[in-house]
C-alpha positions in Angstrom: 126.2 90.0 73.2 123.8 87.1 72.6 121.4 86.4 69.8 117.9 87.6 70.4 114.5 87.2 68.8 115.5 89.6 66.0 118.8 87.8 65.3 120.6 88.7 62.1 121.8 85.9 59.9 124.1 86.1 56.9 123.1 84.1 53.9 125.8 84.0 51.2 124.5 83.2 47.6 126.4 82.9 44.3 124.9 85.5 41.9 127.0 84.5 38.9 124.2 82.3 37.6 120.4 82.3 37.6 119.8 80.4 40.9 117.0 81.0 43.3 116.8 80.2 47.0 115.0 76.9 47.9 111.7 77.4 49.8 113.2 75.3 52.7 116.0 77.9 53.0 113.5 80.8 53.1 111.4 78.9 55.7 114.5 78.5 58.0 114.8 82.3 58.2 111.2 83.3 59.0 112.0 84.2 62.6 115.3 86.0 61.9 116.5 89.0 59.9 118.7 88.2 56.9 121.6 89.9 55.3 121.6 88.3 51.8 125.2 88.4 50.5 125.3 88.1 46.8 128.8 87.3 45.8 130.2 87.1 42.3 133.3 85.0 42.1 136.2 86.8 40.3 139.1 84.7 38.8 142.5 85.5 40.3 143.8 87.0 37.0 140.8 89.4 36.6 140.2 92.7 38.4 136.9 92.8 40.4 136.2 96.2 38.9 136.4 94.9 35.4 134.0 92.0 36.1 131.6 94.4 37.9 131.5 96.7 34.9 130.5 93.7 32.7 128.1 91.9 35.0 126.8 94.2 37.7 123.4 94.6 36.1 122.7 90.9 35.8 124.1 90.2 39.3 122.0 92.9 40.8 118.9 91.5 39.1 119.7 88.0 40.3 120.2 89.2 43.9 117.0 91.2 43.7 115.0 88.1 42.7 116.5 86.2 45.6 115.8 88.9 48.1 112.2 89.1 46.8 111.8 85.3 47.5 112.8 85.9 51.1 110.6 89.0 51.5 107.6 87.0 50.1 108.2 84.6 52.9 107.9 87.4 55.5 111.6 87.7 56.1 113.3 91.1 56.6 116.1 91.3 54.1 119.1 93.5 53.5 120.9 92.6 50.3 124.6 93.2 49.7 126.4 92.7 46.4 130.2 92.0 46.1 132.6 91.0 43.4 135.4 89.2 45.0 138.4 87.0 44.6 137.9 85.5 48.0 134.4 84.3 49.0 135.5 83.5 52.6 136.9 87.0 53.1 133.8 88.6 51.8 131.6 86.5 54.2 133.9 87.4 57.2 133.9 91.1 56.4 130.1 91.5 55.7 129.2 89.3 58.7 131.3 91.6 61.0 130.0 94.8 59.3 126.3 93.9 59.8 126.7 92.2 63.2 125.5 88.9 61.9 125.2 86.3 64.7 125.5 83.3 62.3 126.0 82.2 58.7 123.6 80.0 56.9 125.4 77.8 54.4 122.8 76.5 51.9 122.4 72.8 51.1 119.8 70.6 49.4 116.8 69.8 51.6 113.1 69.7 50.9 111.9 70.1 54.5 113.6 70.6 57.9 112.3 68.1 60.4 115.4 67.0 62.3 118.2 69.3 63.5 121.6 68.1 64.8 123.7 70.2 67.1 127.2 68.9 67.9 128.4 70.6 71.1 132.1 70.9 71.9 131.8 72.7 75.2 130.3 75.7 77.0 131.9 78.2 74.6 129.3 79.8 72.3 126.6 77.5 73.7 124.3 80.3 74.8 124.4 81.8 71.3 123.7 78.4 69.7 120.7 77.9 72.0 119.4 81.4 71.3 119.6 80.9 67.5 117.9 77.5 67.8 115.1 79.0 69.9 114.5 81.7 67.2 114.6 79.3 64.2 112.5 76.5 65.8 109.7 78.9 66.5 109.0 78.9 62.7 108.7 75.2 62.4 108.0 71.9 64.2 111.4 70.4 63.8 113.1 68.3 66.6 116.6 68.9 67.7 119.3 66.6 69.0 122.3 67.9 71.0 125.4 65.6 70.4 128.6 65.6 72.5 131.6 63.3 72.4 133.1 62.2 75.7 136.2 60.5 74.1 138.5 63.1 75.8 136.1 64.0 78.6 134.3 62.3 81.5 130.8 61.1 80.9 129.3 63.0 83.9 130.6 66.3 82.6 129.5 65.5 79.1 126.0 64.6 80.2 125.8 67.7 82.3 126.7 69.8 79.3 124.1 68.4 76.9 121.4 68.3 79.6 122.1 71.9 80.3 121.7 72.8 76.6 118.4 70.9 76.6 117.2 72.8 79.7 118.2 76.2 78.2 116.3 75.5 75.0 113.3 74.3 77.0 113.4 77.5 79.0 113.6 79.5 75.8 110.1 78.2 74.8 110.8 75.1 72.7 108.6 72.2 73.7 110.7 69.6 75.7 109.3 66.8 73.6 111.1 68.2 70.6 114.5 68.1 72.2 116.8 65.2 72.6 120.5 64.6 73.5 123.1 61.9 72.7 126.6 61.1 74.1 129.3 59.2 72.3 132.7 57.8 73.4 133.8 57.1 69.8 137.5 57.3 69.1 136.8 59.7 66.2 134.0 62.0 67.0 134.4 63.7 63.6 133.6 60.5 61.8 130.7 59.8 64.0 129.3 63.3 63.5 129.6 62.8 59.7 127.7 59.5 59.9 125.0 60.9 62.2 124.6 64.1 60.3 123.4 62.2 57.2 120.3 61.3 59.1 119.4 64.9 59.8 118.1 67.8 57.7 120.0 70.7 59.2 123.2 71.2 61.2 123.9 73.9 63.8 127.6 74.3 64.5 129.6 76.7 66.7 132.5 78.6 65.2 135.8 77.0 66.3 138.3 79.5 64.9 138.9 83.2 65.6 137.4 84.2 62.2 134.8 82.9 59.7 137.6 82.9 57.1 139.6 80.3 59.0 136.5 78.2 59.6 135.4 78.3 56.0 138.8 77.5 54.6 139.2 74.2 56.3 138.3 73.8 60.0 136.1 71.0 61.3 132.7 72.7 60.9 133.4 73.4 57.3 134.6 69.9 56.6 131.4 68.5 58.2 129.2 70.7 56.1 131.1 69.8 52.9 131.0 66.1 53.7 127.3 65.7 54.4 126.0 68.4 52.0 123.3 69.7 54.3 122.3 73.3 55.1 124.0 74.5 58.3 123.9 77.4 60.6 127.4 78.3 61.8 127.1 80.4 64.9 129.8 83.1 65.2 131.8 83.4 68.4 131.8 87.1 68.9 131.5 89.5 71.8 
């Protein structure tokens, strides 16, 4: 299975407060369908059912306002409300249930003009390129594919990123908007962190067998936390 023009993206949002989605977040989703997961964090010592009884009405209203913001932007939205001890588990479960191809983790950004895509290898690359093609049709952002050749040979690394560029070009994104970069840094993680601060959006491939493992501490999650930028994390699913 590969992402198509009608890709479905999971957008998790905390509905325990009065927040609303940033317009930049809505704009990112104009070319995809959205499953808006409103999660209400439940302390370990409290039963989810108890908190739901006390706060379901307010949480439902908050989630509804967020869904309306996406719908006003022309996005097809399905909203799901959960009260949960474990945000990561809820994301994993709902993403699988609704067949979501990627998860969009929110972050502060006014406008998306530059997108960074660290590429680890061929795995999941077709899905990453397909998501990029769908998202970039809704804006004029440029994208840079990045690959570290510290543990690889430069010829294979260049072939990998050039191949990604060609695929995105073939998917309909103007070649002038696509770039690539190789690095032989000893610590690609540190270099990605430094580089990511210059970009508005990250697109990362899932590196663990489940979203739960990724969100609870794998490299993509640490990158997202460190740079505090919105990120699409593309699931590695059949």
